[in-house]
Backbone bond lengths (Angstrom), bond angles and torsions (degrees), N, CA, C in turn:
res aa  C-N    CA-C-N  psi(-1)  N-CA   C-N-CA  omega(-1)  CA-C   N-CA-C  phi
1 M - - - 1.459 - - 1.526 109.22 -
2 Q 1.332 116.30 162.84 1.454 121.12 -177.40 1.520 110.73 -148.96
3 I 1.344 115.20 156.21 1.454 122.86 173.97 1.522 107.36 -105.24
4 V 1.317 117.43 131.88 1.462 122.10 179.96 1.523 109.04 -109.28
5 C 1.328 115.88 132.29 1.465 120.90 178.93 1.524 109.00 -132.04
6 G 1.316 116.48 127.27 1.460 121.21 175.47 1.512 110.13 -91.49
7 T 1.324 117.24 141.50 1.457 120.48 -179.62 1.519 111.53 -141.03
8 D 1.338 115.26 145.21 1.468 121.04 170.58 1.529 109.30 -120.96
9 F 1.359 115.58 13.29 1.465 124.13 175.95 1.528 112.89 70.54
10 S 1.309 118.55 13.15 1.460 121.57 176.45 1.526 109.67 -78.86
11 K 1.327 115.68 170.34 1.464 120.45 179.13 1.524 110.82 -62.32
12 T 1.331 116.96 -41.96 1.463 119.51 179.85 1.526 111.14 -68.82
13 A 1.328 117.44 -34.90 1.464 120.07 176.86 1.520 110.68 -62.79
14 G 1.341 116.03 -30.66 1.456 120.01 177.61 1.518 112.05 -62.40
15 L 1.336 117.37 -32.68 1.462 120.83 176.93 1.529 110.68 -63.84
16 A 1.332 115.73 -41.26 1.463 119.95 178.31 1.522 110.78 -66.17
17 T 1.334 116.33 -41.38 1.465 120.06 -179.62 1.522 110.98 -62.04
18 E 1.330 116.77 -44.24 1.467 120.60 179.23 1.525 110.85 -61.48
19 T 1.325 116.53 -41.61 1.466 120.68 -179.77 1.520 111.16 -68.26
20 A 1.331 116.63 -44.82 1.463 120.30 179.10 1.523 110.63 -61.04
21 A 1.330 116.76 -40.83 1.463 120.54 178.27 1.517 111.27 -63.97
22 A 1.339 117.04 -37.31 1.463 120.74 178.03 1.527 110.71 -63.80
23 F 1.338 117.01 -42.45 1.467 120.40 177.16 1.527 110.60 -64.68
24 A 1.334 116.54 -45.22 1.463 120.26 -178.64 1.526 111.14 -61.48
25 T 1.328 116.76 -41.61 1.459 120.59 178.60 1.521 110.60 -65.28
26 R 1.317 116.47 -43.90 1.470 120.78 -178.98 1.519 111.42 -63.04
27 L 1.316 116.46 -39.19 1.468 121.39 -177.49 1.524 112.75 -88.35
28 R 1.363 115.49 -10.48 1.459 121.22 -175.99 1.534 110.57 58.19
29 E 1.318 113.23 46.13 1.458 121.16 179.78 1.530 109.42 -126.26
30 P 1.331 118.01 156.55 1.466 120.40 -178.42 1.518 112.70 -71.95
31 L 1.320 114.12 152.21 1.453 122.05 175.61 1.519 108.48 -107.01
32 V 1.318 117.17 126.50 1.462 122.04 175.91 1.528 107.42 -101.07
33 L 1.324 115.68 111.81 1.461 121.95 -178.29 1.526 108.46 -97.85
34 V 1.327 115.78 115.49 1.465 121.63 -171.14 1.527 111.16 -113.19
35 H 1.323 115.41 129.67 1.464 121.48 172.54 1.515 108.32 -122.55
36 A 1.335 115.99 121.41 1.467 120.78 -179.54 1.531 109.90 -98.25
37 V 1.313 115.41 137.30 1.465 121.78 179.44 1.519 108.29 -115.63
38 D 1.320 115.71 112.30 1.459 121.02 179.72 1.525 108.73 -87.52
39 E 1.331 116.19 87.40 1.457 120.94 -177.23 1.522 112.15 -63.41
40 A 1.323 116.77 -29.20 1.471 119.41 179.69 1.526 110.38 -63.07
41 A 1.338 116.68 -37.06 1.463 120.27 179.39 1.519 111.66 -71.08
42 R 1.347 116.75 -20.79 1.463 120.34 -179.99 1.530 111.99 -97.45
43 G 1.309 115.27 4.77 1.460 119.86 -172.30 1.513 115.06 -58.28
44 Q 1.334 117.88 -30.53 1.464 120.93 -176.89 1.530 112.57 -86.16
45 L 1.319 116.78 -4.91 1.465 119.54 -178.56 1.531 110.83 -81.20
46 P 1.316 117.53 152.81 1.477 120.75 175.84 1.531 110.02 -61.21
47 V 1.326 115.20 152.42 1.464 120.90 -178.02 1.526 111.18 -56.96
48 Q 1.343 116.56 -42.54 1.461 119.83 -178.49 1.520 111.88 -61.36
49 V 1.341 116.02 -38.53 1.467 120.23 179.84 1.525 110.24 -67.93
50 R 1.357 116.65 -42.04 1.463 119.70 179.14 1.525 111.11 -62.71
51 E 1.322 115.47 -40.92 1.462 118.89 179.13 1.526 111.30 -66.53
52 S 1.320 116.13 -37.88 1.454 120.49 178.69 1.532 110.73 -65.22
53 L 1.333 116.39 -42.58 1.462 120.45 178.22 1.524 111.40 -63.97
54 S 1.329 115.94 -39.08 1.462 120.25 179.10 1.528 111.13 -63.67
55 S 1.329 116.10 -44.49 1.469 120.42 178.87 1.523 110.93 -63.86
56 F 1.335 115.11 -39.86 1.461 119.73 179.94 1.532 110.66 -63.31
57 S 1.340 116.99 -43.10 1.467 121.13 179.36 1.518 110.95 -62.60
58 Q 1.314 116.85 -44.16 1.461 120.78 -179.93 1.527 111.09 -62.30
59 Q 1.334 116.35 -40.52 1.460 119.65 179.80 1.529 111.16 -68.43
60 C 1.340 116.67 -42.05 1.462 120.48 178.15 1.524 111.16 -60.61
61 L 1.334 116.47 -43.18 1.464 120.17 -179.77 1.523 110.28 -66.09
62 A 1.334 116.78 -41.66 1.462 120.17 179.31 1.531 110.91 -62.48
63 D 1.341 116.86 -41.08 1.458 120.87 178.66 1.523 111.15 -63.84
64 E 1.332 116.31 -41.95 1.469 120.53 -179.96 1.519 110.99 -64.96
65 V 1.309 116.14 -43.14 1.470 120.19 179.50 1.526 110.63 -63.49
66 Q 1.325 116.95 -41.82 1.464 121.08 179.00 1.529 110.60 -61.74
67 R 1.325 115.93 -41.83 1.459 120.29 179.31 1.528 110.90 -62.96
68 L 1.319 117.02 -42.91 1.460 121.26 -179.08 1.526 110.99 -69.62
69 H 1.337 116.85 -39.63 1.462 120.14 177.20 1.527 110.64 -58.94
70 A 1.326 115.83 -37.81 1.462 120.26 -179.09 1.521 111.71 -63.85
71 S 1.337 116.33 -26.55 1.466 120.26 178.85 1.526 112.41 -90.26
72 G 1.338 116.38 2.68 1.457 120.44 175.01 1.515 115.91 93.67
73 V 1.328 117.88 9.62 1.459 121.18 -179.55 1.530 110.16 -89.52
74 E 1.324 116.46 134.37 1.459 120.63 173.95 1.527 108.29 -79.76
75 V 1.325 116.95 119.87 1.461 121.16 -173.58 1.520 110.96 -124.53
76 R 1.316 115.14 136.74 1.457 122.11 170.86 1.525 106.86 -113.98
77 E 1.320 116.85 121.67 1.461 120.69 -178.08 1.528 110.57 -96.38
78 V 1.333 115.08 138.49 1.463 120.46 -178.95 1.523 109.60 -137.47
79 I 1.325 117.18 125.65 1.457 122.26 167.76 1.524 106.54 -114.69
80 R 1.307 115.41 122.46 1.464 118.66 -176.30 1.521 109.77 -134.22
81 E 1.325 114.97 140.69 1.456 120.12 179.09 1.517 109.76 -79.49
82 G 1.329 115.75 135.49 1.452 120.37 177.81 1.512 112.10 146.62
83 V 1.330 115.67 169.99 1.460 121.71 175.92 1.530 108.20 -65.78
84 P 1.333 119.30 132.41 1.467 121.28 -173.50 1.524 115.24 -50.39
85 E 1.344 117.37 -47.24 1.464 118.06 -177.23 1.524 112.40 -67.12
86 V 1.329 116.95 -30.01 1.467 120.19 178.06 1.523 110.13 -71.91
87 V 1.324 116.30 -42.99 1.464 120.69 178.44 1.519 110.46 -61.98
88 L 1.330 116.36 -45.88 1.462 120.30 -179.19 1.527 111.55 -66.97
89 A 1.333 116.54 -31.81 1.466 119.86 177.77 1.528 110.76 -62.54
90 E 1.335 116.62 -35.95 1.463 120.08 177.98 1.526 110.92 -61.82
91 F 1.327 116.24 -42.05 1.461 119.72 -179.14 1.523 111.69 -74.00
92 S 1.332 117.41 -35.38 1.467 119.14 178.77 1.523 110.79 -67.16
93 G 1.337 116.25 -27.16 1.459 119.64 178.31 1.507 114.43 -80.48
94 D 1.331 117.34 -7.91 1.464 121.38 177.18 1.520 109.37 -66.33
95 A 1.321 117.80 131.89 1.462 121.92 -177.41 1.520 112.45 -61.47
96 K 1.338 117.63 -20.30 1.463 120.71 -178.91 1.529 112.51 -86.03
97 T 1.324 117.62 -11.51 1.456 120.38 -176.86 1.519 110.76 -78.25
98 R 1.327 115.35 126.60 1.456 122.24 -179.81 1.526 112.00 -96.75
99 L 1.340 115.99 -35.05 1.457 121.30 -172.29 1.512 109.42 -156.12
100 V 1.338 116.65 141.06 1.464 122.56 173.26 1.519 107.61 -109.83
101 V 1.328 116.02 128.45 1.464 121.52 -177.84 1.524 109.22 -117.79
102 L 1.331 115.83 128.34 1.463 122.14 -179.20 1.516 109.39 -138.98
103 S 1.312 115.86 171.80 1.460 120.63 174.54 1.520 108.69 -119.90
104 S 1.322 115.30 159.80 1.461 119.81 177.48 1.513 107.89 -162.65
105 L 1.336 115.61 139.35 1.454 119.15 177.28 1.516 111.54 -74.87
106 G 1.355 116.41 -31.19 1.454 119.68 -178.19 1.519 111.23 70.73
107 R 1.330 115.76 176.99 1.463 122.25 177.13 1.522 111.61 49.69
108 G 1.324 116.16 44.70 1.455 120.55 -176.33 1.511 113.11 -78.39
109 A 1.314 114.05 -177.79 1.458 120.66 179.29 1.519 109.71 -69.51
110 P 1.341 117.91 162.77 1.461 120.36 179.43 1.521 113.08 -52.09
111 A 1.336 118.26 -38.51 1.467 120.00 179.59 1.517 110.07 -61.90
112 G 1.328 116.00 -36.99 1.458 119.79 178.39 1.522 111.31 -65.97
113 W 1.338 116.44 -32.75 1.461 119.70 179.13 1.519 110.69 -68.68
114 I 1.338 116.56 -38.30 1.458 119.89 -179.25 1.528 110.85 -71.66
115 L 1.318 115.99 -47.16 1.453 120.11 -176.02 1.529 112.06 -85.75
116 G 1.320 115.79 -29.32 1.453 120.22 -179.26 1.512 112.22 83.48
117 S 1.319 116.93 142.77 1.451 120.60 175.39 1.520 109.24 -73.91
118 V 1.341 115.65 170.85 1.459 119.86 176.41 1.525 109.90 -57.39
119 A 1.346 116.45 -44.45 1.463 120.62 -179.59 1.517 111.51 -59.82
120 E 1.328 117.46 -42.91 1.453 121.05 -179.24 1.525 111.29 -65.86
121 R 1.317 116.14 -40.96 1.470 118.96 -178.48 1.525 110.86 -69.29
122 V 1.329 117.31 -36.72 1.465 119.58 176.64 1.527 110.25 -65.36
123 A 1.335 116.98 -44.45 1.458 121.37 -178.71 1.521 111.86 -61.26
124 Q 1.339 116.91 -29.70 1.456 120.61 -178.51 1.530 113.01 -82.23
125 T 1.325 117.91 -6.36 1.467 119.59 -178.43 1.527 113.92 -126.83
126 S 1.321 117.86 -18.49 1.463 120.40 -174.30 1.526 111.94 -68.24
127 P 1.349 117.77 134.28 1.465 120.97 177.26 1.526 112.91 -79.35
128 V 1.330 116.81 -4.73 1.466 121.30 176.76 1.528 108.59 -119.93
129 P 1.322 118.03 161.23 1.470 119.61 179.55 1.523 112.40 -56.94
130 T 1.326 114.69 142.08 1.467 121.81 177.22 1.517 108.39 -115.13
131 L 1.321 116.16 122.76 1.458 121.62 179.67 1.527 108.98 -103.38
132 I 1.328 116.12 118.30 1.455 122.14 179.25 1.524 107.24 -101.63
133 V 1.322 116.29 114.82 1.465 122.19 -170.37 1.521 111.26 -97.27
134 R 1.321 115.64 128.81 1.466 120.67 173.30 1.525 111.50 -118.97
135 A 1.325 117.02 -6.77 1.467 122.51 172.63 1.522 106.89 -156.37
136 S 1.322 116.50 128.31 1.465 119.83 -176.37 1.528 113.19 -92.97
137 E 1.325 117.83 -24.22 1.465 120.78 -173.68 1.529 113.89 -55.43
138 P 1.353 119.24 -44.65 1.469 117.91 -179.24 1.523 113.11 -60.40
139 F 1.330 117.77 -37.94 1.455 120.80 -178.56 1.533 111.54 -72.19
140 V 1.322 116.72 -41.46 1.462 120.35 179.62 1.521 110.17 -62.41
141 A 1.340 116.64 -47.66 1.461 120.47 -179.54 1.524 111.30 -65.00
142 W 1.328 117.01 -38.76 1.474 121.30 -179.78 1.518 111.40 -65.99
143 T 1.317 117.59 -47.11 1.469 119.58 -178.18 1.519 111.93 -65.48
144 R 1.341 117.00 -19.59 1.463 120.98 177.59 1.525 111.97 -94.93
145 G 1.344 116.46 4.96 1.454 120.54 176.97 1.504 115.24 75.83
146 R 1.330 117.98 20.07 1.459 121.57 -176.05 1.517 113.66 -92.83
147 R 1.318 117.48 -13.58 1.460 120.50 -179.74 1.529 109.28 -163.84
148 N 1.326 115.58 163.51 1.455 120.93 173.91 1.528 109.33 -81.98
149 L 1.323 115.73 149.62 1.459 121.07 174.93 1.520 107.85 -93.55
150 R 1.323 116.37 126.13 1.470 121.16 -179.06 1.528 108.61 -91.16
151 I 1.327 115.63 113.19 1.463 122.04 -174.06 1.526 109.66 -114.60
152 F 1.316 115.16 133.74 1.464 122.17 175.94 1.525 107.96 -117.01
153 V 1.319 116.95 126.78 1.461 121.75 -178.64 1.523 109.50 -118.65
154 G 1.327 116.62 125.53 1.452 120.97 170.93 1.511 108.04 -94.12
155 A 1.333 117.47 118.16 1.467 120.28 -172.09 1.518 111.21 -138.01
156 D 1.338 113.87 161.82 1.458 121.37 173.65 1.523 107.14 -147.10
157 F 1.326 118.07 -146.38 1.456 120.64 -178.31 1.531 112.50 -100.36
158 S 1.328 117.79 18.13 1.461 121.47 -174.64 1.527 112.53 -88.32
159 V 1.325 115.50 164.39 1.463 121.53 177.08 1.534 111.14 -64.07
160 P 1.347 119.99 -44.18 1.463 119.07 176.99 1.529 112.96 -59.22
161 S 1.322 117.72 -36.03 1.462 120.13 178.16 1.521 111.23 -64.61
162 D 1.320 116.91 -40.86 1.468 120.09 176.53 1.528 110.29 -60.87
163 A 1.340 116.16 -40.82 1.469 120.09 178.53 1.526 110.29 -63.21
164 A 1.338 117.01 -41.48 1.465 120.94 179.29 1.528 110.82 -63.04
165 L 1.320 117.10 -41.84 1.467 120.70 -179.85 1.526 111.21 -67.85
166 R 1.327 117.15 -38.59 1.471 119.24 176.99 1.527 110.58 -63.83
167 W 1.327 116.35 -37.91 1.465 119.29 179.93 1.524 110.91 -67.83
168 V 1.322 117.10 -37.47 1.464 120.54 174.79 1.528 109.89 -62.53
169 G 1.335 116.60 -37.92 1.460 119.80 175.43 1.520 111.49 -60.05
170 W 1.341 116.56 -36.26 1.469 120.83 176.61 1.524 110.39 -66.88
171 L 1.340 117.49 -42.37 1.458 120.59 177.92 1.524 111.12 -58.36
172 R 1.320 116.43 -37.06 1.463 120.05 -177.48 1.527 111.92 -67.82
173 Q 1.323 117.23 -17.48 1.459 119.64 174.89 1.532 111.46 -76.49
174 L 1.331 116.17 -20.24 1.461 120.29 -178.03 1.513 112.79 -86.91
175 G 1.312 117.35 -24.73 1.456 120.69 -178.06 1.511 110.09 179.55
176 P 1.339 117.04 166.79 1.474 121.13 -177.85 1.518 112.02 -66.27
177 C 1.326 115.11 134.95 1.461 121.55 -178.62 1.525 110.08 -132.67
178 D 1.312 115.97 140.94 1.461 121.85 169.97 1.524 106.28 -102.09
179 V 1.327 116.02 114.82 1.463 120.73 -170.77 1.525 110.75 -112.67
180 V 1.330 114.69 131.03 1.465 121.60 172.14 1.527 107.30 -116.92
181 V 1.320 116.21 121.69 1.463 121.31 178.21 1.520 107.96 -110.15
182 T 1.325 116.41 124.73 1.462 120.66 -174.95 1.518 111.64 -117.54
183 Y 1.320 114.08 133.51 1.466 121.47 175.76 1.521 107.47 -115.30
184 L 1.326 116.75 120.80 1.454 121.52 176.91 1.521 108.81 -86.76
185 E 1.309 114.99 104.30 1.467 121.09 -176.44 1.518 110.02 -86.84
186 Q 1.318 115.78 130.86 1.456 120.19 175.82 1.520 109.34 -84.41
187 D 1.315 116.66 129.65 1.465 121.48 179.51 1.525 108.47 -75.64
188 L 1.327 115.31 100.65 1.467 119.15 -175.88 1.522 111.82 -62.56
189 A 1.314 117.01 -34.76 1.465 120.04 -177.75 1.524 111.87 -71.05
190 A 1.345 116.83 -17.07 1.463 120.21 -177.71 1.519 112.42 -96.55
191 Q 1.344 117.63 3.49 1.451 120.48 -179.34 1.522 110.50 -68.20
192 P 1.341 117.62 154.01 1.474 120.56 179.85 1.525 111.04 -54.48
193 G 1.318 115.45 133.60 1.452 120.04 178.45 1.513 113.78 86.03
194 E 1.351 116.44 -1.26 1.456 119.58 -177.28 1.531 112.32 -101.47
195 S 1.320 117.42 1.51 1.463 119.80 -176.02 1.522 112.84 -67.74
196 D 1.336 116.55 -21.79 1.460 119.72 -178.16 1.526 112.13 -102.66
197 L 1.343 116.76 26.92 1.463 120.14 178.14 1.523 110.32 -64.07
198 S 1.299 115.10 144.07 1.464 120.05 176.48 1.520 109.48 -73.33
199 P 1.326 117.82 160.99 1.473 120.80 177.39 1.528 112.33 -54.88
200 L 1.321 118.06 -38.52 1.458 121.15 -179.96 1.529 110.86 -66.43
201 A 1.344 116.17 -41.80 1.462 120.02 179.28 1.526 110.68 -65.52
202 R 1.325 116.11 -40.31 1.464 119.41 178.50 1.526 111.17 -63.70
203 E 1.322 115.93 -37.22 1.459 119.48 177.42 1.523 110.61 -63.91
204 M 1.334 116.88 -40.54 1.462 121.22 178.88 1.527 110.70 -65.58
205 V 1.347 116.23 -39.77 1.465 120.24 177.98 1.521 110.14 -62.72
206 A 1.337 116.40 -43.72 1.469 120.92 -179.93 1.526 110.66 -61.84
207 K 1.324 117.04 -40.89 1.460 120.40 178.98 1.529 110.93 -66.22
208 T 1.343 115.89 -38.71 1.464 120.01 178.41 1.522 110.80 -62.54
209 E 1.333 115.93 -43.84 1.462 120.10 179.20 1.529 110.74 -64.32
210 A 1.318 117.45 -38.85 1.465 120.88 179.33 1.523 110.71 -63.93
211 V 1.336 116.06 -39.14 1.466 120.01 178.45 1.532 110.25 -65.76
212 Q 1.342 116.77 -41.25 1.466 120.85 177.98 1.524 110.79 -59.30
213 V 1.311 116.55 -45.23 1.471 120.84 -179.23 1.522 109.98 -63.28
214 R 1.330 116.94 -45.18 1.462 120.10 -179.55 1.524 111.19 -62.65
215 C 1.327 116.24 -42.80 1.470 120.44 179.77 1.528 111.07 -65.21
216 F 1.333 116.18 -37.46 1.465 119.19 179.87 1.523 110.43 -65.89
217 R 1.324 117.55 -45.26 1.462 120.82 178.21 1.526 110.93 -59.42
218 Q 1.321 116.68 -41.18 1.462 120.61 178.63 1.525 110.78 -64.89
219 R 1.318 116.02 -38.45 1.465 120.71 179.85 1.526 110.71 -63.81
220 V 1.340 116.47 -45.40 1.464 120.92 179.36 1.525 110.17 -63.92
221 R 1.333 116.87 -43.78 1.461 120.75 -179.07 1.528 110.72 -62.58
222 A 1.328 116.92 -37.82 1.466 120.09 -179.55 1.524 111.78 -66.65
223 L 1.321 116.94 -32.79 1.462 120.79 -176.86 1.523 113.50 -90.62
224 L 1.340 117.45 -29.69 1.460 120.53 -174.40 1.524 113.88 -119.78
225 G 1.330 117.52 -15.15 1.452 118.94 -173.89 1.526 109.86 81.09
226 P 1.331 118.17 171.04 1.463 121.12 -174.34 1.525 114.99 -88.09
227 R 1.324 118.53 -14.80 1.456 120.40 -171.11 1.531 112.59 -81.26
228 R 1.332 115.24 134.52 1.458 123.60 176.35 1.530 112.60 52.86
229 V 1.328 114.93 36.16 1.465 120.70 176.15 1.523 108.40 -128.99
230 H 1.314 115.48 124.34 1.459 120.95 177.58 1.523 108.48 -112.89
231 V 1.323 116.72 128.06 1.461 121.61 179.96 1.523 108.90 -103.58
232 R 1.322 115.72 125.66 1.456 121.88 176.80 1.520 109.59 -110.51
233 I 1.316 115.67 130.53 1.461 121.60 174.44 1.525 106.60 -110.81
234 E 1.318 116.05 117.68 1.459 120.76 -176.21 1.526 110.52 -123.23
235 Q 1.323 115.82 144.03 1.460 120.06 173.35 1.524 108.35 -72.74
236 G 1.320 116.79 120.94 1.452 120.61 -177.66 1.514 112.55 -69.68
237 W 1.336 115.25 147.15 1.458 120.89 174.38 1.520 108.50 -144.84
238 G 1.301 117.03 146.54 1.467 121.69 174.12 1.516 113.11 53.71
239 R 1.326 115.93 -142.07 1.458 122.55 179.60 1.522 109.99 -75.44
240 S 1.326 115.93 131.72 1.459 120.24 -178.66 1.526 111.70 -63.31
241 D 1.354 117.21 -38.16 1.464 118.77 -178.36 1.528 111.39 -64.03
242 A 1.329 117.37 -42.73 1.460 120.84 179.29 1.525 110.98 -64.82
243 H 1.320 116.51 -41.36 1.465 120.69 -179.81 1.529 110.57 -64.74
244 L 1.330 116.82 -44.55 1.461 120.53 179.83 1.528 111.41 -62.50
245 L 1.321 117.18 -40.76 1.462 120.10 -179.41 1.523 111.34 -68.22
246 Q 1.315 117.63 -34.51 1.458 119.63 175.84 1.528 109.99 -63.30
247 L 1.342 116.72 -44.26 1.456 120.80 179.57 1.525 111.64 -66.58
248 A 1.346 116.76 -39.72 1.468 120.59 179.09 1.520 110.46 -63.42
249 T 1.331 116.88 -37.18 1.464 120.60 177.60 1.529 110.18 -66.29
250 E 1.332 116.64 -41.19 1.465 120.67 177.33 1.526 111.05 -60.03
251 E 1.325 116.40 -36.30 1.467 121.08 -177.87 1.529 112.11 -83.66
252 R 1.341 116.99 -1.14 1.471 122.82 -179.04 1.536 110.70 54.84
253 A 1.318 114.91 46.03 1.465 121.07 -176.91 1.526 111.40 -69.79
254 D 1.330 115.12 140.33 1.467 121.15 170.66 1.519 110.43 -83.05
255 L 1.323 115.15 -29.65 1.459 120.80 -172.69 1.518 109.70 -144.77
256 V 1.329 115.99 131.95 1.462 122.15 172.09 1.522 107.81 -105.10
257 V 1.324 117.19 129.30 1.459 122.05 -179.93 1.517 109.30 -115.17
258 V 1.324 116.03 127.14 1.465 121.28 178.71 1.524 109.13 -134.44
259 G 1.314 115.33 147.50 1.457 120.47 172.43 1.514 109.26 -86.65
260 T 1.327 116.65 157.53 1.462 119.68 -179.30 1.517 111.19 -138.83
261 H 1.351 114.26 140.78 1.475 121.02 174.69 1.514 111.13 -80.10
262 Q 1.334 116.79 -16.26 1.465 123.51 179.56 1.526 112.77 59.92
263 H 1.333 116.58 47.91 1.466 119.91 170.83 1.518 108.51 -68.88
264 V 1.309 118.06 128.21 1.459 121.93 -179.42 1.518 109.98 -127.40
265 G 1.343 115.73 165.34 1.461 120.46 177.86 1.519 111.61 71.78
266 P 1.336 117.11 -166.34 1.470 121.11 -177.70 1.525 112.63 -58.99
267 G 1.348 117.37 -26.94 1.456 120.35 -177.67 1.502 114.10 -62.02
268 R 1.358 116.93 -22.42 1.460 118.37 -176.11 1.519 112.24 -69.40
269 F 1.356 117.53 -21.48 1.453 119.55 -178.03 1.524 111.54 -70.17
270 G 1.313 117.31 -19.47 1.465 120.70 175.25 1.504 112.35 -90.61
271 H 1.343 117.28 -0.88 1.460 122.46 -179.64 1.529 108.56 -131.33
272 P 1.339 117.71 86.41 1.469 119.30 179.24 1.532 110.26 -53.68
273 S 1.312 116.58 127.60 1.459 121.09 -173.55 1.516 111.03 -102.95
274 T 1.334 115.56 112.84 1.457 120.18 175.61 1.524 110.30 -64.45
275 S 1.349 116.32 -41.30 1.462 119.58 -177.77 1.523 110.83 -63.14
276 R 1.323 117.28 -39.24 1.466 120.29 -179.38 1.525 110.82 -67.16
277 G 1.337 116.86 -39.63 1.448 120.02 177.66 1.524 111.62 -65.63
278 V 1.333 116.65 -42.27 1.462 120.92 177.96 1.520 110.18 -61.77
279 L 1.327 116.49 -46.42 1.461 120.83 -178.89 1.523 111.51 -61.35
280 H 1.310 116.41 -39.50 1.460 120.26 -175.32 1.526 112.82 -72.92
281 Y 1.344 116.96 -37.84 1.456 120.05 -170.86 1.526 115.07 -106.78
282 A 1.325 118.90 -9.26 1.460 120.34 -175.25 1.521 111.86 -64.91
283 P 1.336 118.37 134.47 1.468 120.65 175.38 1.526 112.03 -82.19
284 M 1.339 116.21 -12.51 1.466 120.58 179.27 1.526 109.62 -109.24
285 S 1.316 117.12 175.45 1.469 121.40 179.92 1.523 110.31 -66.34
286 V 1.333 115.54 151.04 1.462 121.75 -177.51 1.523 109.49 -134.25
287 A 1.315 115.82 138.95 1.467 121.33 171.94 1.521 108.38 -116.11
288 C 1.330 116.04 125.28 1.462 121.89 175.73 1.520 108.30 -103.78
289 V 1.321 115.51 122.01 1.461 121.06 -175.66 1.522 108.86 -112.79
290 P 1.332 118.17 117.99 1.464 120.24 179.80 1.516 111.66 -71.12
291 A 1.321 115.99 154.69 1.467 120.50 -179.52 1.513 111.75 -60.33
292 T 1.325 117.01 -26.28 1.470 121.35 -178.84 1.521 110.72 -105.23
293 E 1.352 117.28 30.47 1.468 120.47 -174.77 1.514 111.37 -57.96
294 R 1.359 114.11 149.74 1.464 120.82 -175.31 1.523 110.33 -109.44
295 T 1.303 117.73 56.28 1.453 119.49 176.45 1.514 108.95 -70.53
296 A 1.323 116.04 130.30 1.456 119.85 -179.95 1.516 110.36 -67.41
297 P 1.332 118.99 145.44 1.459 121.78 178.70 1.517 111.01 -63.83
298 A 1.340 115.20 160.70 1.464 120.88 -175.37 1.519 112.36 -58.59
299 D 1.333 117.32 -36.80 1.462 118.62 -175.25 1.523 112.35 -74.56
300 S 1.354 117.89 -4.81 1.466 119.97 177.39 1.524 112.05 -91.10
301 L 1.338 116.59 -8.97 1.455 120.08 -179.33 1.521 110.27 -75.24
302 P 1.328 116.87 145.45 1.461 119.22 174.83 1.512 109.65 -68.25
303 K 1.342 116.24 160.29 1.455 120.40 176.40 1.526 108.52 -66.56
304 L 1.316 116.16 120.60 1.452 120.93 -173.01 1.516 110.76 -111.45
305 K 1.309 115.23 143.57 1.455 121.68 176.87 1.511 108.86 -129.23
306 I 1.330 116.13 125.15 1.461 120.87 -178.51 1.516 109.11 -77.36
307 E 1.338 115.82 129.01 1.462 121.10 178.10 1.522 109.18 -78.97
308 R 1.297 116.26 137.06 1.478 120.97 179.11 1.517 109.51 -115.39
C-alpha cells in the first residue's frame, strides 16, 4: 500500500507533505509525492520561461524528497504532465493507494465555489479517502503517540456515513482518538403543516424520534465500539454543513470526517452536498470518505507500536 500526496511546493502544500509523511512513517509504507505540470496553461509563455519553470519544479521536488529521506520516509517522486486533479485521479485509482493527502486554503472566492479547488475536485472523484490538511501539527504529534487526535464525524443512516465511521475505526488502530459522532435530527413536529398535530400524533412523532436516536447510537456502537466515542444528537437548523462546522468548532476538532456520495457534473446541483460545503468552509482539516472507500482490513496493517 502507499500514501499519495500532491504538491505545488507552496507553504500550504508543505502542511500536506508533512502529514502524508507522518502517515507513511506510522504505517511503514512508501509516500508517493506527485507534482503535476499543466503545460497547456503555460503554452503562451516563452520557451525559456517554460524551461526555467520546469527546472525549478524538478529542483524543488528533489529538495523535498531529500528532506523527507533524511527523516526516514521512503519516497517516490513523480512529475507528470497534465491537469492536477486528473493526474491525482490516476494515482487515487491505483489499487495500492490507501489515502490521498492534499492541502487547501478553503473559503475561496465565489468562482472557486462554483468550479471547486483541486482538492475539492479530487475529493469528489477519488475512490479512496481524501484528507485535506489545514494544520499538520495534530497529525504529526498523534502519529508519534504524543497526543490524541480529536475527530468529529457528521453522520446519519446513509451508506457514505457508514463508510466514514469505518474509516474512523481504521484511524483508531493507528493511534488514540477522541471521537464525537453527531446526528442532526430533524424535528418532525416542527415541519410545515405539522403545527396542528393532535396530542396522539405528537406522541407518535416523539416515539419515532426516540427510536431513530436509539438506532443511531446502536449503529455507531456497532461500527466503532463504545470506548472514547461520544454521540451527540442535535436538532438540525439551516444548512447542515454550517451547523456541523459550528459543532466541530465547539468540540475543538482537529479533523472533520464526512462521507460523500460523490455527485459530479451538472447533476450535483440537484443534490446539495453537505460534504462539499464542509470541505470548502471548514477551518480545520477534513477527510472525505467515498461510499465505496477501499480501506484495507485490520489484518493488513503492519504491526504498529505507539512511540511514547
